[in-house]
Steps between C-alpha positions, in 0.01 A plus 500: 500500500670275248340342193554129441433380147388137466558307180219254578156552661568349844818453705540359851550761772829367634653499151422868448663588833809299408534624140449864604797467738307549824641168624812306408319169455159347462535351848550845654197633312287206618609555861402869483159408358452237775587766760222727371735772375349524151173665400316451170238762416514633858449167678760277664570204272639172639459284188845472343363374171224761470459582133578868442336665202510835322341767717613348831703705748764334720629673814803404706669720758418831335570370148203492264489300177228570243452198273447553126484265203738549206 
């Protein structure tokens, strides 16, 4: 599990995936979300612009990201 520290209270899901290096671009991240490959708090998430907050857990292909606020 990897911690992700946010500098503001809410960030869009696809941006976190892109900035954490899981995808090379926002478009790739959005496509993965559309395909149902990403889970948020244990449930498949298909909303690319879902607001992710501190305490959320993102899962993608065995990688887990725990979201925290700076």
